[in-house]
C-alpha positions as CSV (number, residue, x, y, z in Angstrom):
1,X,15.7,-26.7,-11.5
2,X,12.2,-28.1,-11.0
3,X,9.3,-25.8,-10.3
4,X,6.9,-27.0,-7.6
5,X,3.2,-27.3,-8.6
6,X,1.3,-24.1,-8.9
7,X,0.0,-22.9,-5.5
8,X,1.5,-25.9,-3.7
9,X,5.1,-24.6,-3.1
10,X,6.4,-26.6,-0.1
11,X,8.2,-24.7,2.7
12,X,11.7,-25.8,1.8
13,X,11.3,-24.2,-1.7
14,X,10.1,-20.8,-0.4
15,X,13.6,-19.3,0.0
16,X,15.8,-22.0,-1.5
17,X,18.0,-19.4,-3.1
18,X,18.9,-17.7,0.2
19,X,22.3,-18.3,1.8
20,X,21.1,-18.5,5.4
21,X,17.5,-19.8,5.3
22,X,17.8,-20.8,9.0
23,X,18.4,-17.1,10.0
24,X,15.2,-15.9,8.3
25,X,13.0,-18.5,10.1
26,X,14.8,-17.9,13.4
27,X,14.2,-14.2,13.0
28,X,10.5,-14.8,12.3
29,X,10.3,-16.9,15.4
30,X,12.1,-14.3,17.6
31,X,9.8,-11.5,16.4
32,X,6.7,-13.6,16.9
33,X,7.8,-14.6,20.4
34,X,8.4,-10.9,21.1
35,X,4.9,-10.0,20.2
36,X,3.3,-12.9,22.1
37,X,5.1,-11.7,25.2
38,X,3.0,-8.6,25.0
39,X,-0.3,-10.4,25.0
40,X,-0.6,-11.1,28.7
41,X,-0.4,-7.3,29.3
42,X,-3.2,-6.8,26.9
43,X,-5.4,-9.6,28.5
44,X,-4.8,-8.1,32.0
45,X,-6.9,-5.1,30.9
46,X,-10.0,-7.3,29.9
47,X,-11.9,-6.3,33.1
48,X,-11.2,-2.6,32.3
49,X,-12.3,-2.6,28.7
50,X,-8.7,-3.3,27.7
51,X,-7.6,0.1,28.9
52,X,-3.8,0.0,29.6
53,X,-2.9,3.7,29.7
54,X,-0.6,4.5,32.6
55,X,0.1,0.8,33.5
56,X,3.7,-0.2,34.1
57,X,5.3,-2.5,31.5
58,X,5.9,-6.0,32.9
59,X,9.1,-8.0,32.4
60,X,7.6,-10.0,29.5
61,X,6.9,-6.8,27.5
62,X,10.3,-5.4,28.2
63,X,12.0,-8.6,27.0
64,X,9.6,-8.6,23.9
65,X,10.5,-5.1,23.0
66,X,14.2,-5.8,23.3
67,X,14.2,-8.9,21.1
68,X,12.0,-7.7,18.2
69,X,14.5,-5.3,16.6
70,X,17.4,-7.9,16.4
71,X,14.8,-10.5,15.3
72,X,14.0,-8.2,12.3
73,X,17.7,-7.8,11.6
74,X,18.3,-11.6,11.8
75,X,15.4,-12.2,9.3
76,X,16.8,-9.6,6.9
77,X,20.3,-11.2,7.1
78,X,18.7,-14.5,6.3
79,X,17.0,-13.0,3.2
80,X,20.3,-12.1,1.5
81,X,20.3,-14.2,-1.8
82,X,22.8,-16.7,-2.9
83,X,24.6,-15.4,-5.9
84,X,25.5,-17.6,-8.9
85,X,28.6,-17.9,-11.0
86,X,27.2,-16.3,-14.1
87,X,26.6,-12.6,-14.6
88,X,23.9,-10.9,-16.7
89,X,25.1,-9.0,-19.7
90,X,23.9,-5.5,-19.3
91,X,22.9,-5.4,-23.0
92,X,20.0,-7.8,-22.5
93,X,16.7,-7.5,-20.6
94,X,13.9,-9.8,-19.5
95,X,10.5,-8.9,-20.8
96,X,7.1,-10.7,-21.2
97,X,6.0,-11.1,-24.9
98,X,3.7,-8.4,-26.1
99,X,0.8,-10.7,-27.1
100,X,1.4,-13.7,-24.7
101,X,-1.8,-15.2,-23.3
102,X,-2.5,-15.2,-19.6
103,X,-1.8,-18.5,-18.0
104,X,-3.0,-20.0,-14.7
105,X,0.3,-18.8,-13.2
106,X,-0.5,-15.2,-14.0
107,X,-4.0,-15.4,-12.5
108,X,-2.7,-17.1,-9.4
109,X,0.0,-14.4,-9.0
110,X,-2.6,-11.6,-9.3
111,X,-4.8,-13.3,-6.7
112,X,-1.9,-13.6,-4.2
113,X,-0.8,-10.0,-4.8
114,X,-4.3,-8.8,-4.2
115,X,-4.3,-10.6,-0.9
116,X,-0.9,-9.0,-0.1
117,X,-2.2,-5.5,-0.9
118,X,-5.4,-6.0,1.1
119,X,-3.2,-6.9,4.2
120,X,-0.8,-4.0,3.4
121,X,-3.5,-1.3,2.9
122,X,-5.6,-2.4,5.9
123,X,-2.8,-1.2,8.2
124,X,-3.0,2.5,7.5
125,X,-6.7,2.2,6.8
126,X,-7.2,1.1,10.4
127,X,-5.9,4.4,11.7
128,X,-9.3,6.1,11.4
129,X,-10.9,3.3,13.4
130,X,-8.5,3.4,16.4
131,X,-8.4,7.2,16.8
132,X,-11.7,7.5,18.7
133,X,-10.6,4.9,21.2
134,X,-7.1,6.4,21.6
135,X,-8.5,9.9,22.3
136,X,-10.7,8.4,25.0
137,X,-8.2,6.2,26.7
138,X,-5.1,8.4,26.5
139,X,-7.2,11.5,27.2
140,X,-5.5,13.5,24.4
141,X,-7.0,15.9,22.0
142,X,-7.4,15.6,18.2
143,X,-4.3,17.7,17.7
144,X,-2.1,15.3,19.6
145,X,-3.6,12.2,18.2
146,X,-3.0,13.6,14.7
147,X,0.7,12.7,15.3
148,X,-0.3,9.0,14.7
149,X,-1.3,9.2,11.0
150,X,1.4,11.8,10.4
151,X,4.0,9.4,11.7
152,X,2.5,6.6,9.6
153,X,2.5,8.7,6.4
154,X,6.0,9.8,7.0
155,X,6.9,6.2,7.4
156,X,5.3,5.3,4.0
157,X,7.4,8.0,2.3
158,X,10.6,6.6,3.9
159,X,9.5,3.0,3.2
160,X,8.9,3.8,-0.5
161,X,12.5,5.0,-0.8
162,X,14.2,2.4,1.4
163,X,12.3,-0.6,0.0
164,X,13.1,0.5,-3.5
165,X,16.8,0.1,-2.7
166,X,16.2,-3.1,-0.7
167,X,14.3,-4.7,-3.6
168,X,17.5,-4.4,-5.7
169,X,19.6,-6.1,-2.9
170,X,17.3,-8.7,-1.5
171,X,14.9,-9.2,-4.5
172,X,11.2,-8.5,-4.9
173,X,9.9,-11.5,-3.0
174,X,12.4,-11.1,-0.2
175,X,11.4,-7.5,0.2
176,X,7.8,-8.5,0.6
177,X,8.8,-11.0,3.3
178,X,10.8,-8.4,5.2
179,X,7.8,-6.1,5.2
180,X,5.7,-9.0,6.6
181,X,8.2,-9.5,9.5
182,X,8.0,-5.8,10.3
183,X,4.2,-6.0,10.3
184,X,4.4,-8.8,12.9
185,X,6.7,-6.7,15.0
186,X,4.5,-3.6,15.0
187,X,1.6,-5.7,16.5
188,X,3.0,-4.6,20.0
189,X,1.2,-1.3,19.4
190,X,-1.8,-3.1,20.8
191,X,-0.2,-3.3,24.3
192,X,1.5,0.1,24.5
193,X,0.5,1.9,27.7
194,X,2.0,5.2,26.4
195,X,0.6,7.2,23.5
196,X,4.0,8.2,22.1
197,X,5.2,4.6,21.9
198,X,2.2,4.0,19.6
199,X,3.4,7.0,17.4
200,X,6.9,5.5,17.1
201,X,5.6,2.1,16.2
202,X,3.2,3.6,13.7
203,X,6.1,5.1,11.8
204,X,7.6,1.6,11.5
205,X,4.3,0.2,10.4
206,X,4.0,2.9,7.8
207,X,7.6,2.2,6.6
208,X,6.7,-1.5,6.1
209,X,3.4,-0.7,4.4
210,X,4.9,2.0,2.1
211,X,7.6,-0.3,1.0
212,X,5.3,-3.2,0.0
213,X,3.1,-1.3,-2.6
214,X,5.8,-0.3,-5.1
215,X,7.5,-3.7,-4.8
216,X,4.3,-5.5,-5.6
217,X,3.7,-3.2,-8.7
218,X,7.3,-3.8,-9.9
219,X,6.9,-7.6,-9.6
220,X,3.6,-7.6,-11.4
221,X,4.9,-5.3,-14.2
222,X,7.9,-7.6,-14.7
223,X,5.8,-10.8,-15.0
224,X,2.6,-9.8,-16.8
225,X,2.4,-9.8,-20.7
226,X,2.7,-6.3,-22.0
227,X,-0.7,-6.5,-23.6
228,X,-2.4,-7.1,-20.3
229,X,-0.2,-5.1,-18.0
230,X,-2.3,-1.9,-17.8
231,X,-5.6,-3.5,-16.7
232,X,-3.9,-6.0,-14.5
233,X,-2.1,-3.2,-12.5
234,X,-5.4,-1.3,-12.2
235,X,-7.4,-4.4,-11.2
236,X,-4.8,-5.7,-8.6
237,X,-4.3,-2.2,-7.2
238,X,-8.0,-1.4,-7.0
239,X,-9.0,-4.7,-5.5
240,X,-6.2,-4.4,-2.9
241,X,-7.2,-0.8,-2.0
242,X,-11.0,-1.5,-1.6
243,X,-10.4,-4.8,0.0
244,X,-8.0,-3.3,2.5
245,X,-10.5,-0.6,3.6
246,X,-13.3,-3.3,3.7
247,X,-11.1,-5.6,5.8
248,X,-10.2,-2.8,8.3
249,X,-13.8,-1.5,8.6
250,X,-15.2,-5.0,8.9
251,X,-12.7,-6.1,11.5
252,X,-13.4,-2.9,13.4
253,X,-17.2,-3.5,13.4
254,X,-16.7,-7.1,14.4
255,X,-13.9,-6.9,17.0
256,X,-13.7,-3.4,18.5
257,X,-17.0,-3.5,20.5
258,X,-15.8,-6.7,22.3
259,X,-12.0,-6.2,22.5
260,X,-11.4,-2.5,22.2
261,X,-9.4,-0.5,19.7
262,X,-6.1,-2.2,20.6
263,X,-7.2,-5.4,18.8
264,X,-6.8,-3.6,15.5
265,X,-3.0,-3.4,16.1
266,X,-2.8,-7.0,17.3
267,X,-4.2,-8.1,13.9
268,X,-0.8,-7.3,12.4
269,X,0.4,-10.6,14.0
270,X,-1.8,-13.1,12.1
271,X,-1.9,-11.0,8.9
272,X,1.9,-10.6,8.8
273,X,2.3,-14.3,9.2
274,X,-0.2,-14.9,6.4
275,X,2.0,-12.9,4.1
276,X,5.0,-15.0,5.1
277,X,3.0,-18.1,4.4
278,X,1.9,-16.8,1.0
279,X,5.5,-16.1,-0.1
280,X,5.8,-19.6,-1.6
281,X,3.3,-18.6,-4.2
282,X,5.1,-15.4,-5.1
283,X,7.9,-15.8,-7.7
284,X,11.1,-13.9,-7.6
285,X,11.7,-11.5,-10.5
286,X,13.6,-13.2,-13.4
287,X,15.4,-9.9,-14.0
288,X,16.7,-9.9,-10.4
289,X,17.7,-13.5,-10.5
290,X,19.7,-13.0,-13.7
291,X,21.3,-9.9,-12.2
292,X,22.8,-12.0,-9.4
293,X,23.8,-14.8,-11.7
294,X,21.0,-17.3,-10.7
295,X,20.4,-18.2,-14.4
296,X,18.8,-21.6,-13.6
297,X,16.2,-20.1,-11.2
298,X,15.6,-17.2,-13.7
299,X,14.9,-19.6,-16.6
300,X,12.4,-21.6,-14.4
301,X,10.5,-18.4,-13.6
302,X,10.7,-17.2,-17.3
303,X,9.3,-20.6,-18.4
304,X,6.5,-20.4,-15.9
305,X,5.4,-16.9,-16.9
306,X,6.3,-16.8,-20.6
307,X,9.1,-14.2,-20.3
308,X,11.9,-13.9,-22.9
309,X,15.4,-12.4,-23.1
310,X,16.0,-9.8,-25.7
311,X,18.5,-7.2,-26.7
312,X,18.2,-4.0,-24.7
313,X,17.8,-0.7,-26.7
314,X,21.0,1.3,-26.6
315,X,19.6,4.0,-24.3
316,X,21.8,5.4,-21.5
317,X,20.3,4.7,-18.1
318,X,19.5,7.6,-15.8
319,X,19.5,7.3,-12.0
320,X,17.6,9.9,-10.1
321,X,16.2,10.2,-6.6
322,X,12.6,9.1,-6.4
323,X,11.5,12.6,-5.2
324,X,13.3,14.5,-7.9
325,X,10.7,16.3,-10.1
326,X,10.9,15.4,-13.8
327,X,12.6,18.0,-15.9
328,X,10.2,20.7,-17.1
329,X,9.5,20.5,-20.8
330,X,6.9,22.7,-22.3
331,X,4.9,19.7,-23.7
332,X,4.8,18.1,-20.2
333,X,4.1,21.1,-17.9
334,X,0.3,20.8,-18.1
335,X,0.2,17.1,-17.8
336,X,2.6,17.1,-14.8
337,X,0.5,19.7,-13.1
338,X,-2.7,17.8,-13.7
339,X,-1.4,14.5,-12.3
340,X,0.4,16.1,-9.4
341,X,-2.7,18.0,-8.3
342,X,-4.9,14.9,-8.7
343,X,-2.4,13.0,-6.5
344,X,-2.5,15.7,-3.8
345,X,-6.3,15.8,-3.9
346,X,-6.3,12.0,-3.5
347,X,-4.2,12.2,-0.4
348,X,-6.4,14.9,1.1
349,X,-9.5,12.7,0.7
350,X,-7.9,9.3,1.6
351,X,-5.8,10.5,4.5
352,X,-8.0,13.4,5.5
353,X,-11.7,13.0,5.1
354,X,-11.8,9.2,5.3
355,X,-9.6,9.2,8.4
356,X,-11.5,12.1,10.1
357,X,-15.0,10.6,9.3
358,X,-15.1,7.7,11.9
359,X,-14.2,10.1,14.8
360,X,-16.8,12.6,13.5
361,X,-19.5,10.0,13.5
362,X,-18.6,8.8,17.0
363,X,-18.6,12.5,18.2
364,X,-22.2,12.8,16.8
365,X,-23.3,10.0,19.1
366,X,-22.8,6.8,17.1
367,X,-21.0,3.9,18.7
368,X,-17.7,2.7,17.2
369,X,-19.4,-0.5,16.1
370,X,-22.3,1.2,14.3
371,X,-20.0,3.7,12.6
372,X,-17.6,0.9,11.5
373,X,-20.6,-1.1,10.1
374,X,-21.7,2.0,8.1
375,X,-18.3,2.4,6.6
376,X,-17.9,-1.3,5.9
377,X,-21.2,-1.2,4.0
378,X,-19.8,1.7,1.9
379,X,-16.6,-0.3,1.1
380,X,-18.7,-3.4,0.2
381,X,-20.8,-1.2,-2.3
382,X,-17.5,0.1,-3.8
383,X,-15.9,-3.3,-4.2
384,X,-17.4,-4.4,-7.6
385,X,-16.6,-1.1,-9.2
386,X,-12.9,-2.0,-9.3
387,X,-13.7,-4.4,-12.2
388,X,-15.4,-1.6,-14.0
389,X,-12.4,0.6,-13.6
390,X,-10.1,-2.1,-15.1
391,X,-12.4,-2.7,-18.0
392,X,-12.9,1.0,-18.8
393,X,-9.1,1.6,-18.6
394,X,-8.2,-1.2,-21.0
395,X,-11.3,-1.1,-23.4
396,X,-12.6,2.5,-23.4
397,X,-10.1,5.3,-22.6
398,X,-7.2,5.7,-20.2
399,X,-7.5,9.4,-20.1
400,X,-11.3,9.6,-19.5
401,X,-11.2,6.7,-17.0
402,X,-8.8,8.8,-14.9
403,X,-11.1,11.8,-15.3
404,X,-14.1,9.7,-14.3
405,X,-12.5,8.6,-11.1
406,X,-11.7,12.2,-10.2
407,X,-15.3,13.2,-10.9
408,X,-16.7,10.4,-8.8
409,X,-14.3,11.4,-5.9
410,X,-15.7,14.9,-6.2
411,X,-19.3,13.7,-6.0
412,X,-18.5,11.7,-2.9
413,X,-16.8,14.7,-1.3
414,X,-19.8,16.9,-2.2
415,X,-22.0,14.3,-0.6
416,X,-20.3,15.0,2.8
417,X,-21.9,18.5,2.6
418,X,-25.3,16.7,2.9
419,X,-24.5,14.8,6.1
420,X,-26.6,15.6,9.1
421,X,-28.8,14.0,11.8
422,X,-30.7,11.1,10.3
423,X,-28.7,11.2,7.0
424,X,-26.7,8.0,6.3
425,X,-23.1,8.5,5.2
426,X,-23.1,5.2,3.2
427,X,-23.6,6.7,-0.3
428,X,-21.1,9.6,0.0
429,X,-18.5,7.4,1.6
430,X,-19.1,4.7,-1.0
431,X,-18.6,7.3,-3.8
432,X,-15.4,8.5,-2.1
433,X,-14.0,5.0,-1.8
434,X,-15.0,4.2,-5.4
435,X,-13.4,7.4,-6.7
436,X,-10.3,7.4,-4.6
437,X,-9.4,3.8,-5.0
438,X,-10.1,4.0,-8.8
439,X,-8.0,7.1,-8.9
440,X,-5.1,5.5,-7.1
441,X,-5.3,2.3,-9.2
442,X,-5.3,4.3,-12.5
443,X,-3.0,7.3,-11.7
444,X,0.4,5.6,-11.5
445,X,-0.1,3.3,-14.5
446,X,-1.4,6.2,-16.5
447,X,1.6,8.4,-15.4
448,X,4.0,5.6,-16.5
449,X,2.4,5.5,-19.9
450,X,2.4,9.2,-20.4
451,X,6.1,10.1,-20.2
452,X,9.1,9.1,-22.2
453,X,11.6,6.6,-21.0
454,X,14.2,9.1,-19.9
455,X,11.8,10.7,-17.3
456,X,9.3,7.9,-16.7
457,X,10.7,6.8,-13.4
458,X,11.0,10.3,-12.0
459,X,7.6,11.3,-13.2
460,X,5.9,8.2,-11.6
461,X,7.9,8.7,-8.4
462,X,7.0,12.3,-8.3
463,X,3.3,11.7,-8.6
464,X,3.5,8.9,-6.0
465,X,5.2,11.4,-3.6
466,X,2.5,14.0,-4.3
467,X,-0.2,11.5,-3.2
468,X,1.6,11.1,0.2
469,X,2.1,14.9,0.5
470,X,-1.7,15.4,0.4
471,X,-2.0,13.1,3.4
472,X,0.9,14.9,5.2
473,X,-0.9,18.2,4.7
474,X,-4.1,16.9,6.1
475,X,-2.5,15.5,9.2
476,X,-0.3,18.5,9.7
477,X,-3.5,20.5,10.0
478,X,-4.5,18.1,12.8
479,X,-1.2,18.5,14.6
480,X,-1.6,22.3,14.4
481,X,-5.2,22.0,15.7
482,X,-6.3,23.7,12.5
483,X,-8.5,21.0,11.1
484,X,-11.7,22.7,9.7
485,X,-15.1,21.2,10.3
486,X,-15.8,18.2,8.1
487,X,-18.1,20.1,5.7
488,X,-15.7,23.0,5.4
489,X,-12.8,20.6,4.7
490,X,-15.0,18.8,2.1
491,X,-15.7,22.2,0.4
492,X,-12.0,23.1,0.3
493,X,-10.9,19.7,-1.1
494,X,-13.4,20.0,-3.9
495,X,-11.3,22.9,-5.3
496,X,-8.1,20.8,-6.2
497,X,-10.4,17.9,-7.4
498,X,-12.2,20.3,-9.8
499,X,-8.9,21.8,-11.0
500,X,-7.4,18.3,-11.6
501,X,-10.4,17.3,-13.6
502,X,-10.1,20.3,-15.8
503,X,-6.4,19.9,-16.3
504,X,-6.6,16.2,-17.1
505,X,-9.4,16.9,-19.6
506,X,-7.2,19.7,-21.2
507,X,-3.7,18.3,-21.1
508,X,-4.2,14.5,-20.7
509,X,-3.4,12.3,-23.7
510,X,-4.9,9.0,-24.7
511,X,-2.5,6.1,-24.0
512,X,-4.7,3.1,-24.8
513,X,-3.1,1.0,-27.5
514,X,-0.3,3.5,-28.0
515,X,3.2,2.5,-28.8
516,X,5.2,4.2,-26.0
517,X,8.2,4.7,-28.3
518,X,6.2,7.5,-29.9
519,X,6.9,9.6,-26.8
520,X,10.7,9.5,-27.3
521,X,10.5,12.1,-30.1
């Protein structure tokens, strides 16, 4: 099997191992047409500031809504892989060599996955920028509009579970493609005349976004040399997170003043199609290809990325639900508590303060464009620090790099207490973005390196679930109309951040350069 030139994969190679390639492309076309049929409704509102609330859906919108779900199903059916005649012996595993050098293929993969994460993360990051416009157009209160991010976060939890299973059925790359098709379908939020239609579509958008992140991490971990895995995960995750926030705030500042808040949802159409186009540069996991008997394709991927086949250690596999807490052992109680509290605090900042802040700035008299520009400047300041996080994690200390991101997050939250008339939010927001994105990028790799094999998957899944729970708590307060004033909320969030910092300092262990087999004792 020949491998196309790096970065120049022609269209007919993108899904050459799928049984029904025509069905995938047909499904993409149906979903795209379904979205395009909503555009005339959106353009009809141009003379009214793109306000569509209360308008009757036209025939084109109705047809578009009807054909999008079967289009997604058709695309998914087309993504089912073709199985080979050989079967992988369960006693072997595919792994990158410990000291293999990074090749151009590795760097290209990291670049493409950063772009994928930027597109993925800008979806939920856009929530904070559409809320002020939705409150005004739909004439709903903050408690009602809080259902929007709550539905999105609930979708991310469901997506993390469902896409984990789909990745084992369709493959890593195919799962990313399925997320992309769903992104395209959820573009119709931009034409919804009813608020609750937006809430339902936001759940689907969250499901697609939540499913993409763990699949990207899994694919990267299965292709990067072990020696470079830690900093690569931190760098790709950090750049994707900061880039996603920068992209959403920048697009809001650029487009919302002219086209209204709805344009932020219509961006799902081009960005989703960009992900589909990038799929040719994303390899399938060699482990998955071998598991379905596609040995020729697996060997081509292994040759390209320097992976090898070796005997698997005779350790019985354990299968547990992603949300099952790891078993409580005395030596892990403090560490589990530290990482869990840090994850909850991250969710409170990222899906609480950073989502509430744009609406707060607009309420204080700033225009949507000006407030988006301020937040975009903050994200731009935070962007270079991702490289610092990756460097410190791999060259200085994993434990204290994590502690530093918690401390910086706390400084940013404390900076919210200083906001007032004439005080720019750029510095505190930049610190929050620096801290929270660094924390997210480091937290899961550090968790995976801190627990033995028998509980590693459950521990990582548990901490990831805790990060979502912090956001659900924040948005549940909004639904109950119990959101405290911004400064009071900041003061309250400082408590779990401070506690997490103390616990990480006390119970955290250094994992840099450590042989993880030492944890098996």
